[in-house]
KOLKOLBA-80316 format. One line per field, with one value per residue: residue in three letters; residue number from 0; x, y, z of N, C-alpha, C, O in turn. Coordinates in steps of 0.001 Angstrom, whole numbers, m for minus. Example, Ala and Ser with C-alpha at 12.3 -4.5 7.8 and 13.67 -1.06 7.14 Angstrom:
# KOLKOLBA-80316
r	ALA,SER
k	0,1
n_X	13190,12850
n_Y	m5690,m2250
n_Z	7800,7080
ca_X	12300,13670
ca_Y	m4500,m1060
ca_Z	7800,7140
c_X	13200,12900
c_Y	m3300,30
c_Z	7800,7870
o_X	14236,13409
o_Y	m3319,1138
o_Z	8465,8039
***
This chain:
# KOLKOLBA-80316
r	MET,VAL,ASN,GLN,GLN,TYR,GLN,ASP,CYS,ILE,GLN,ALA,CYS,ILE,GLU,CYS,ILE,GLU,ALA,CYS,ASN,VAL,CYS,PHE,ASP,SER,CYS,LEU,LYS,GLU,GLU,ASN,VAL,LYS,MET,MET,ALA,GLU,CYS,ILE,ARG,MET,ASP,ARG,GLU,CYS,ALA,GLU,ILE,CYS,GLY,MET,ALA,VAL,THR,ALA,MET,GLN,THR,ASN,SER,HIS,PHE,VAL,ASN,GLN,ILE,CYS,GLY,LEU,CYS,ALA,GLU,ILE,CYS,GLU,ALA,CYS,GLY,ASN,GLU,CYS,LYS,LYS,HIS,ASP,HIS,GLU,HIS,CYS,LYS,LYS,CYS,ALA,GLU,ALA,CYS,PHE,LYS,CYS,ALA,GLU,GLU,CYS,ARG,LYS,MET,ALA,SER
k	0,1,2,3,4,5,6,7,8,9,10,11,12,13,14,15,16,17,18,19,20,21,22,23,24,25,26,27,28,29,30,31,32,33,34,35,36,37,38,39,40,41,42,43,44,45,46,47,48,49,50,51,52,53,54,55,56,57,58,59,60,61,62,63,64,65,66,67,68,69,70,71,72,73,74,75,76,77,78,79,80,81,82,83,84,85,86,87,88,89,90,91,92,93,94,95,96,97,98,99,100,101,102,103,104,105,106,107,108
n_X	12835,9576,6793,5809,3135,1769,2294,596,m1554,m311,633,m1820,m2866,m999,m1398,m4012,m3743,m2324,m4231,m6328,m5091,m4615,m7262,m8344,m6827,m7568,m10339,m10440,m9953,m12154,m15044,m17384,m16662,m17869,m19780,m18152,m17274,m17756,m16540,m13891,m13401,m13674,m11613,m9332,m9603,m9529,m6983,m5409,m6044,m5217,m2474,m1892,m2536,m596,1715,1125,1194,3827,5241,4438,2257,356,m2250,m2976,m5020,m7406,m6945,m6699,m9258,m10838,m9769,m10661,m13430,m13502,m12291,m14193,m16378,m15300,m14889,m17558,m18519,m16919,m17716,m20100,m19643,m18858,m16342,m13133,m10968,m12302,m13536,m11280,m10244,m12295,m12136,m9542,m9984,m11944,m10496,m8483,m10048,m10923,m8475,m7713,m9792,m9225,m6860,m7749,m9223
n_Y	32437,32143,34201,36224,36839,34591,32640,31810,30659,28668,27058,26259,24802,22708,21452,20656,18859,16833,16084,15200,13039,11310,10892,9711,7306,6192,5941,3909,1769,1469,m297,m317,372,1120,2957,5066,5966,8435,10248,9381,9863,12683,13396,12704,14388,16884,16930,16883,19362,21127,20665,21593,24276,25048,24775,26696,29043,28973,29292,31697,31946,33228,32600,32244,33341,32333,29563,29256,30083,28018,25949,26652,26201,23407,22462,23284,21693,19148,19307,19549,17039,15342,16090,14813,12379,10436,9651,10162,10874,11945,14179,15726,16141,17603,19956,20886,21242,23290,25384,25689,26378,28881,30346,30140,31516,34108,34491,34336,36615
n_Z	8360,9591,8884,11514,12092,11377,13257,15544,14210,12690,14769,15930,13798,13604,16085,15681,13557,14874,16846,15207,13922,16093,16890,14573,14447,16912,16578,14708,16311,17852,19089,17450,14555,12168,12949,13464,11065,9613,11282,11157,8434,8369,10136,8620,6370,7579,8828,6538,5198,7146,7148,4593,4949,6821,5248,3283,4810,5738,3393,2565,786,m1984,m1770,829,2455,1324,1546,4316,5010,3916,5401,7954,7641,7187,9527,11394,10593,11087,13845,14671,13912,15499,18063,18369,19445,22369,23088,24544,22891,20723,21850,22554,20029,18796,20286,19561,16838,16777,17915,16011,13797,14597,14716,12043,10795,11630,10240,7639,7318
ca_X	11930,8176,6138,5336,1668,1244,2706,m520,m2349,491,620,m3163,m2987,m178,m2112,m5205,m3274,m2011,m5487,m7060,m4404,m4900,m8685,m8460,m6277,m8392,m11642,m10267,m9873,m13431,m15811,m18257,m15913,m18811,m20411,m17135,m16802,m17748,m15525,m12613,m13305,m13438,m10274,m8362,m9749,m9115,m5523,m4836,m6157,m4370,m1113,m1806,m2552,730,2630,788,1692,5291,5783,3824,1474,m591,m3593,m3068,m6334,m8406,m6654,m7064,m10717,m11333,m9326,m11593,m14694,m13326,m12060,m15503,m17157,m14691,m15212,m18975,m18665,m16280,m18452,m21253,m19200,m18472,m14970,m12220,m10184,m13181,m13700,m10029,m10139,m13247,m11562,m8439,m10563,m12590,m9432,m7845,m11002,m10883,m7213,m7738,m10703,m8455,m5884,m8477,m9845
ca_Y	32589,32266,35459,36152,36896,33258,31702,31230,29824,27478,26206,25675,23798,21546,20777,20046,17678,15804,15609,14448,11771,10463,10540,8780,6021,5682,5550,2616,744,1408,m1517,m134,1227,1649,4140,6114,6179,9851,10878,9002,10602,14101,13510,12664,15597,18022,16888,17233,20803,21826,20564,22506,25641,25292,24991,27985,30123,28922,29727,33001,31757,34279,32085,31881,33719,31383,28241,29303,30151,26665,25174,26977,25508,21965,22245,23433,20489,18026,19509,19232,15577,14725,16345,13902,11139,10585,9195,11237,11321,12788,15460,16474,16514,18688,21159,21339,21692,24587,26362,25896,27123,30271,30951,30220,32599,35357,34570,34500,37943
ca_Z	9505,9213,9231,12905,12150,11127,14300,16311,13314,12384,15970,16053,12736,13982,17175,15094,12823,15879,17450,14177,13706,17261,16819,13454,14864,18012,16019,14050,17355,18562,18872,16293,13627,11171,13541,13497,9691,9231,12118,10552,7170,8661,10712,7528,5558,8397,8959,5225,4921,8115,6623,3449,5488,7402,4120,2662,5669,5784,2106,2280,m437,m2369,m1518,2241,2998,842,2109,5735,5063,3695,6560,9044,7370,7368,10958,12047,10269,11801,15256,14866,13828,16665,19315,18427,20079,23776,23307,24958,21736,19890,22557,22410,18626,18560,20899,18710,15566,16958,18134,14714,12969,15070,14273,10578,10423,11815,9153,6374,7209
c_X	10506,7633,5487,3811,1038,1445,1560,m1345,m1598,460,m737,m3369,m2205,m861,m3352,m4830,m3021,m3286,m6288,m6411,m4639,m6355,m8925,m8016,m7128,m9762,m11561,m10236,m11179,m14190,m16680,m17609,m16843,m19475,m19451,m16673,m16726,m16717,m14130,m12383,m12970,m12056,m9222,m8398,m9237,m7597,m4849,m4885,m5327,m2910,m897,m1753,m1194,1730,2374,1323,3213,5934,5225,3061,561,m2025,m3831,m4439,m7409,m8196,m7045,m8578,m11344,m10962,m10278,m12922,m14586,m13081,m13369,m16352,m16616,m15006,m16657,m19230,m18102,m17093,m19731,m20934,m18691,m17034,m14063,m11411,m11009,m13378,m12458,m9854,m11071,m12702,m10440,m8960,m11190,m11565,m8755,m8763,m10982,m9625,m7194,m8690,m10000,m7498,m6572,m9037,m8839
c_Y	32843,33615,35325,36144,35518,32293,31031,30272,28548,26519,25518,24582,22534,20755,20062,18788,16534,15218,14769,13086,10804,9990,9495,7382,5379,5226,4175,1460,617,142,m1431,857,1861,2933,5337,6534,7662,10622,10613,9795,12076,14315,13570,13963,16823,18059,17305,18737,21604,21801,21507,23960,25993,25596,26344,29150,30148,29427,31080,32984,32952,33881,31743,32222,32715,29999,28208,29403,28777,25769,25413,26230,24015,21632,22323,22180,19274,18122,19156,17734,14918,14938,15518,12637,11413,10167,10380,11771,12210,14164,16331,16963,17686,20005,21737,21889,23077,25698,26701,26702,28600,30987,31126,31312,33959,35559,34878,35913,39045
c_Z	8998,9697,10611,13007,11952,12301,15057,15457,12955,13568,16147,15003,13089,15093,16656,14308,13804,16486,16457,13935,14864,17212,15728,13870,15965,17523,15354,15050,18147,18171,17617,15328,12591,11669,13503,12097,9309,10038,11537,9266,7427,9279,9612,6727,6300,8540,7654,4967,5918,7663,5454,3931,6098,6285,3466,3488,5685,4500,1680,952,m698,m2030,m57,2835,2586,1464,3586,5918,4890,4874,7737,8866,7653,8839,11735,11820,11016,13296,15557,14795,15082,17947,19423,19225,21491,24074,23631,23779,20813,20531,22403,20973,18309,19102,20030,17381,15703,17189,16803,13789,13325,14575,12758,10088,10569,10643,7827,6205,6990
o_X	10282,7980,4699,3255,m115,824,1552,m1777,m2187,282,m795,m3979,m2694,m898,m3700,m5522,m3456,m3409,m6860,m7111,m4841,m6639,m9632,m8734,m7374,m10288,m12499,m10464,m11294,m14008,m16710,m17968,m16634,m19700,m19890,m15778,m15726,m16091,m13302,m11297,m12089,m11396,m8315,m7359,m8590,m6990,m3834,m3883,m4789,m2199,151,m1011,m699,2496,3319,1840,3820,7055,5499,3202,64,m2915,m4781,m4961,m8225,m9158,m7653,m9121,m12266,m11756,m10653,m13470,m15468,m13601,m13615,m16973,m17389,m15350,m16950,m20063,m18736,m17144,m20380,m21839,m18160,m16566,m14209,m11189,m10474,m13386,m12565,m9370,m10679,m12800,m10399,m8441,m10992,m11744,m8489,m8306,m11021,m9705,m6716,m8422,m10166,m7353,m6029,m9294,m9215
o_Y	33652,34093,34406,35514,35309,31231,29808,29217,27468,25314,24333,23552,21421,19526,18985,17773,15405,14001,13744,12089,9611,8819,8511,6403,4173,4224,3381,308,m247,m409,m2364,2034,3004,3870,6487,7368,8097,11550,11520,10331,12641,15310,14401,14560,17692,19119,18001,19328,22654,22798,22141,24774,27105,26556,27058,30124,31218,29936,31555,33879,33596,34731,31031,31455,32298,29341,27243,28862,28409,24927,24470,25693,23427,20638,21516,21669,18460,17123,18536,17211,14035,14060,15526,11910,12488,10320,11462,12977,13128,15184,17532,18072,18640,21044,22944,22879,23938,26819,27867,27601,29462,32107,32140,31959,34844,36667,35603,36355,40212
o_Z	8098,10777,10839,13907,12328,12331,15198,15921,12921,13394,16476,15291,12895,15047,17138,14388,13580,16624,16827,13762,14642,17465,15947,13670,15948,18008,15430,14681,19017,17085,16815,15295,12184,10903,13508,11965,8738,9526,11444,9044,6779,8979,9667,6443,5714,8386,7670,4563,5568,7783,5339,3380,5914,6370,3132,2941,5650,4525,578,119,227,m2006,268,3644,3408,1862,4050,6881,5618,5293,8434,9829,8280,9346,12632,12752,11521,13928,16579,15535,15660,18809,20469,19634,21773,25203,23062,23673,20191,19842,22152,20741,17636,18448,19793,16864,14846,16714,16514,13082,12447,14071,12250,9076,9731,10128,6994,5085,6881
***
Protein backbone atom coordinates (compact mmCIF):
# COMPACT_ATOMS: atom_id res chain seq x y z
CA MET A 1 0.00 0.00 0.00
CA VAL A 2 1.28 3.42 -0.97
CA ASN A 3 1.98 5.88 1.82
CA GLN A 4 -1.29 7.77 2.39
CA GLN A 5 0.46 11.16 2.48
CA TYR A 6 1.36 10.68 -1.18
CA GLN A 7 -2.17 9.91 -2.44
CA ASP A 8 -3.26 13.44 -3.45
CA CYS A 9 0.04 14.12 -5.17
CA ILE A 10 0.04 10.78 -7.00
CA GLN A 11 -3.51 11.44 -8.20
CA ALA A 12 -2.60 14.96 -9.38
CA CYS A 13 0.44 13.57 -11.22
CA ILE A 14 -1.64 10.88 -12.94
CA GLU A 15 -4.23 13.46 -14.01
CA CYS A 16 -1.43 15.70 -15.29
CA ILE A 17 0.10 12.85 -17.30
CA GLU A 18 -3.28 12.19 -18.90
CA ALA A 19 -3.86 15.88 -19.69
CA CYS A 20 -0.35 16.28 -21.13
CA ASN A 21 -0.76 13.20 -23.31
CA VAL A 22 -4.12 14.43 -24.65
CA CYS A 23 -2.67 17.90 -25.24
CA PHE A 24 0.41 16.47 -26.96
CA ASP A 25 -1.69 14.34 -29.28
CA SER A 26 -4.16 17.15 -29.96
CA CYS A 27 -1.37 19.66 -30.67
CA LEU A 28 -0.01 17.33 -33.34
CA LYS A 29 -3.40 17.56 -35.09
CA GLU A 30 -3.56 21.37 -35.04
CA GLU A 31 -3.37 23.23 -38.33
CA ASN A 32 -0.16 25.06 -37.41
CA VAL A 33 1.85 22.33 -35.69
CA LYS A 34 5.01 24.47 -35.79
CA MET A 35 3.30 27.05 -33.60
CA MET A 36 2.57 24.26 -31.09
CA ALA A 37 6.14 22.91 -30.99
CA GLU A 38 7.04 24.28 -27.54
CA CYS A 39 3.72 23.14 -26.13
CA ILE A 40 4.33 19.64 -27.48
CA ARG A 41 7.86 19.63 -26.05
CA MET A 42 6.65 20.74 -22.61
CA ASP A 43 3.79 18.22 -22.63
CA ARG A 44 6.29 15.39 -23.16
CA GLU A 45 8.72 16.64 -20.52
CA CYS A 46 5.95 17.22 -18.01
CA ALA A 47 4.38 13.79 -18.49
CA GLU A 48 7.80 12.17 -18.06
CA ILE A 49 8.65 13.92 -14.78
CA CYS A 50 5.15 13.28 -13.44
CA GLY A 51 5.64 9.58 -14.13
CA MET A 52 8.98 9.68 -12.36
CA ALA A 53 7.39 11.46 -9.38
CA VAL A 54 4.65 8.83 -9.14
CA THR A 55 7.27 6.07 -9.13
CA ALA A 56 9.34 7.91 -6.52
CA MET A 57 6.32 8.23 -4.23
CA GLN A 58 5.17 4.66 -4.79
CA THR A 59 8.62 3.31 -3.94
CA ASN A 60 9.16 5.75 -1.05
CA SER A 61 12.33 7.03 -2.70
CA HIS A 62 14.89 8.87 -0.59
CA PHE A 63 14.76 11.58 -3.27
CA VAL A 64 10.99 12.09 -3.35
CA ASN A 65 11.25 15.69 -2.10
CA GLN A 66 13.75 16.67 -4.78
CA ILE A 67 11.89 14.85 -7.56
CA CYS A 68 8.57 16.41 -6.56
CA GLY A 69 10.25 19.82 -6.36
CA LEU A 70 11.54 19.45 -9.91
CA CYS A 71 8.17 18.10 -11.01
CA ALA A 72 6.49 21.23 -9.61
CA GLU A 73 8.86 23.46 -11.61
CA ILE A 74 8.29 21.58 -14.86
CA CYS A 75 4.52 21.42 -14.34
CA GLU A 76 4.46 25.17 -13.76
CA ALA A 77 6.46 25.76 -16.96
CA CYS A 78 4.19 23.44 -18.94
CA GLY A 79 1.09 25.13 -17.55
CA ASN A 80 2.46 28.54 -18.48
CA GLU A 81 3.18 27.36 -22.03
CA CYS A 82 -0.24 25.74 -22.44
CA LYS A 83 -2.11 28.80 -21.20
CA LYS A 84 -0.64 30.80 -24.10
CA HIS A 85 -2.93 28.86 -26.45
CA ASP A 86 -6.71 29.10 -26.84
CA HIS A 87 -7.28 25.42 -27.61
CA GLU A 88 -9.50 23.61 -25.11
CA HIS A 89 -6.95 20.81 -24.69
CA CYS A 90 -4.28 23.38 -23.78
CA LYS A 91 -6.56 25.04 -21.22
CA LYS A 92 -7.35 21.69 -19.59
CA CYS A 93 -3.69 20.76 -19.59
CA ALA A 94 -2.66 24.05 -17.99
CA GLU A 95 -5.23 23.50 -15.25
CA ALA A 96 -3.96 19.97 -14.55
CA CYS A 97 -0.35 21.18 -14.59
CA PHE A 98 -0.98 23.96 -12.08
CA LYS A 99 -2.87 21.58 -9.78
CA CYS A 100 -0.03 19.06 -9.98
CA ALA A 101 2.56 21.77 -9.34
CA GLU A 102 0.68 22.76 -6.20
CA GLU A 103 0.50 19.17 -4.90
CA CYS A 104 4.15 18.53 -5.74
CA ARG A 105 5.23 21.69 -3.91
CA LYS A 106 3.44 20.40 -0.79
CA MET A 107 5.26 17.10 -1.14
CA ALA A 108 8.63 18.78 -1.68
CA SER A 109 8.38 20.87 1.48
